[in-house]
Legacy VTK file of the C-alpha trace (Angstrom):
# vtk DataFile Version 3.0
C-alpha trace
ASCII
DATASET POLYDATA
POINTS 152 float
28.375 15.728 -41.577
30.684 15.137 -38.597
27.791 17.294 -36.632
25.568 14.675 -37.253
27.823 11.943 -36.034
28.174 13.903 -32.630
24.812 13.637 -32.218
24.646 10.460 -32.706
27.311 9.732 -30.497
25.217 11.540 -27.532
22.310 9.883 -28.595
23.800 6.513 -27.731
24.736 7.302 -24.258
21.146 8.426 -23.862
19.766 5.095 -22.597
22.961 4.807 -19.873
22.170 8.102 -18.654
18.609 7.342 -17.938
19.623 4.287 -16.692
21.918 5.645 -14.202
19.023 8.862 -13.030
16.347 6.141 -12.852
18.423 3.662 -10.612
19.845 6.294 -8.392
15.552 7.224 -8.169
14.479 3.493 -7.155
17.677 3.512 -4.569
16.330 6.974 -2.989
13.251 5.502 -2.772
13.835 1.956 -1.384
16.493 3.406 1.350
14.925 6.455 1.986
18.251 8.037 3.537
16.200 11.180 4.672
14.260 7.848 7.372
18.004 6.892 8.694
18.992 10.060 9.903
18.342 9.514 13.681
16.624 10.319 16.509
17.009 14.584 16.234
16.060 15.123 19.678
18.333 13.003 21.039
21.131 15.284 19.800
22.798 18.714 20.684
24.693 19.110 17.656
25.665 17.788 14.315
28.557 17.991 12.700
27.844 17.470 8.749
31.521 18.140 8.131
32.090 14.814 8.687
29.827 13.352 6.739
29.587 11.859 3.254
27.979 14.835 0.745
24.790 12.525 0.453
24.218 12.296 4.064
25.068 16.315 4.463
21.950 16.971 1.375
19.716 14.855 3.262
20.357 16.390 6.510
19.722 20.025 5.444
17.088 19.511 3.324
15.467 17.996 6.216
16.321 20.938 8.252
15.185 23.589 6.009
12.232 21.857 3.976
10.714 19.176 6.235
11.262 19.514 10.041
13.051 22.877 11.250
11.454 22.583 14.377
13.063 19.590 15.200
16.128 21.134 14.907
15.588 24.698 16.660
18.636 24.920 19.229
21.041 22.256 17.835
24.344 23.188 17.006
24.780 22.365 13.686
28.609 22.595 11.846
28.800 22.947 8.116
30.619 24.029 5.152
29.676 25.481 1.583
29.805 28.780 -0.407
28.882 31.928 0.789
25.668 33.613 -1.007
23.586 36.636 -0.260
20.679 37.952 -1.393
18.905 41.554 -1.049
15.392 41.130 -1.153
11.950 41.731 0.750
10.139 45.093 1.702
11.518 46.733 3.353
14.945 45.430 1.315
17.535 43.524 3.380
20.519 41.497 2.606
19.533 37.475 3.849
22.853 35.693 3.825
23.667 31.836 2.820
25.467 28.996 3.308
24.803 27.079 0.248
25.314 23.185 0.366
25.585 21.306 -2.895
24.658 17.012 -3.373
27.478 14.795 -4.033
26.059 15.268 -7.907
26.779 19.079 -7.995
23.353 19.367 -9.642
21.287 20.120 -6.840
21.688 22.947 -3.910
20.105 23.958 -0.339
20.918 26.809 1.098
20.765 27.470 5.062
20.016 31.152 6.285
22.845 32.230 8.408
23.756 35.949 11.189
27.010 36.381 11.879
27.869 39.408 14.416
31.362 40.298 12.635
32.395 40.712 8.862
30.926 38.421 6.527
33.838 36.956 3.733
33.546 38.042 0.389
30.726 36.418 -1.623
31.252 32.971 -3.180
33.885 31.734 -1.048
33.989 28.338 0.561
33.401 28.547 4.621
33.374 26.481 7.470
30.809 27.535 10.321
29.104 26.481 13.565
25.818 27.845 14.995
23.014 27.438 16.563
19.767 26.879 14.526
17.078 29.141 15.278
13.781 30.076 14.609
12.673 33.762 13.990
9.839 35.951 13.061
9.702 38.265 10.478
6.308 40.208 8.775
3.951 37.617 10.376
5.667 34.704 9.145
8.032 31.913 10.881
11.649 31.728 9.410
15.043 29.408 10.719
18.489 29.957 10.469
22.032 29.665 11.928
23.249 32.156 14.210
26.975 31.581 13.420
29.404 31.517 16.539
32.256 30.496 14.516
33.208 31.241 10.548
36.178 30.019 8.809
36.837 30.845 5.063
38.829 27.963 3.412
LINES 1 153
152 0 1 2 3 4 5 6 7 8 9 10 11 12 13 14 15 16 17 18 19 20 21 22 23 24 25 26 27 28 29 30 31 32 33 34 35 36 37 38 39 40 41 42 43 44 45 46 47 48 49 50 51 52 53 54 55 56 57 58 59 60 61 62 63 64 65 66 67 68 69 70 71 72 73 74 75 76 77 78 79 80 81 82 83 84 85 86 87 88 89 90 91 92 93 94 95 96 97 98 99 100 101 102 103 104 105 106 107 108 109 110 111 112 113 114 115 116 117 118 119 120 121 122 123 124 125 126 127 128 129 130 131 132 133 134 135 136 137 138 139 140 141 142 143 144 145 146 147 148 149 150 151
């Protein structure tokens, strides 16, 4: 009996949750924050640590998925969690700065390379690096070449 009451209580929340999700989607489609990030060509550096989490996610998504060429040569400062994965032929480790969106439901990883010792995985880090293009097995990829890395 109690289980049925819990299910009914959760079902009552469903319209409110859907309303919030739809409103959020409408706001994104109307205001298009990814179009308001400014003229990247005029910027030498982008400090993502001083922005709201929504704007950080918009920049990172733009940098990784939409227009990576526009960011090549720019100095980027960002913070997030350090993750690594091993893949490819031949197998090699790839390091990522993983940045969450404001709702912590979505994450975007930015690959990076660092000349010094890498921190423990899953640690929060802040890094500053130059966004660069590189070729591997005939494919073009993008990453940050880290100048400074701080474990937070």
